C-alpha positions as CSV (number, residue, x, y, z in Angstrom):
1,G,60.5,95.0,95.3
2,V,63.3,96.4,93.2
3,Y,64.9,94.2,90.5
4,T,67.4,94.7,87.7
5,R,67.6,92.9,84.4
6,Y,70.7,92.7,82.2
7,A,70.5,91.5,78.6
8,H,72.8,91.0,75.6
9,L,75.7,89.9,77.8
10,N,78.5,87.9,76.2
11,Y,78.8,85.9,79.4
12,I,77.8,86.2,83.1
13,E,80.3,85.8,85.9
14,D,80.1,82.4,87.6
15,D,79.0,83.8,91.0
16,I,76.0,85.6,89.5
17,K,72.8,83.6,90.0
18,P,69.1,84.6,89.9
19,G,68.2,86.5,93.0
20,A,71.8,87.4,93.8
21,V,72.4,90.7,95.7
22,L,74.8,92.8,93.7
23,V,76.9,95.6,95.2
24,Y,78.5,98.6,93.6
25,G,81.7,97.6,91.7
26,H,81.0,93.9,91.5
27,P,81.4,92.6,87.9
28,I,78.4,90.9,86.4
29,G,79.7,89.9,83.0
30,L,80.9,91.2,79.7
31,M,78.8,93.2,77.2
32,G,77.8,91.3,74.1
33,K,75.5,91.3,71.1
34,S,73.0,88.5,71.6
35,G,69.8,88.5,69.7
36,Q,69.0,90.8,66.7
37,V,71.2,93.8,67.7
38,T,73.6,95.8,65.6
39,G,76.4,96.2,68.1
40,I,77.9,95.3,71.5
41,H,76.0,96.9,74.3
42,L,74.3,96.2,77.7
43,H,70.5,96.4,78.0
44,Y,69.9,97.3,81.7
45,E,66.5,97.7,83.3
46,I,65.4,98.8,86.8
47,L,62.0,97.2,87.6
48,T,59.7,97.5,90.6
49,G,56.7,95.4,91.7
50,T,56.1,91.8,92.5
51,Y,58.3,89.3,90.7
52,R,56.6,86.2,89.4
53,A,58.8,83.5,87.9
54,G,57.9,82.3,84.4
55,V,55.8,85.3,83.3
56,W,58.6,87.4,81.6
57,G,58.3,90.4,83.8
58,R,54.5,90.9,83.8
59,G,53.6,92.7,87.0
60,L,56.9,94.6,87.0
61,K,57.1,98.3,86.0
62,S,60.3,99.6,84.3
63,H,62.0,102.9,85.3
64,N,64.4,105.2,83.6
65,P,67.7,104.9,85.6
66,F,68.4,108.6,84.9
67,D,65.3,109.6,86.8
68,F,66.7,108.3,90.0
69,P,68.7,110.7,92.3
70,P,72.4,110.4,91.8
71,W,74.2,107.9,94.1
72,Y,77.6,108.7,95.4
73,D,80.0,106.1,96.9
74,P,80.6,107.2,100.5
75,R,84.2,105.9,100.2
76,L,84.8,108.5,97.5
77,A,83.4,111.3,99.7
78,Q,86.1,110.5,102.3
79,L,88.8,111.1,99.8
80,D,87.5,114.6,99.2
81,R,88.3,115.7,102.8
């Protein structure tokens, strides 16, 4: 029930396909400036709900990623010891 959407990429890595499970640190592509934008950037969305193909996100609710609690990589916590 949690989905992400990335827009304005210059390209997407070959191994990234719809429905792929991404993990922290895995590259997804290179930022670009597709569409009517004024500069290179990444448009990133976190969405929840029921995904229905072909309806452009209707039924999904967007969330501000800064409202989520911070996530810390447990591998980095081991370095602090």
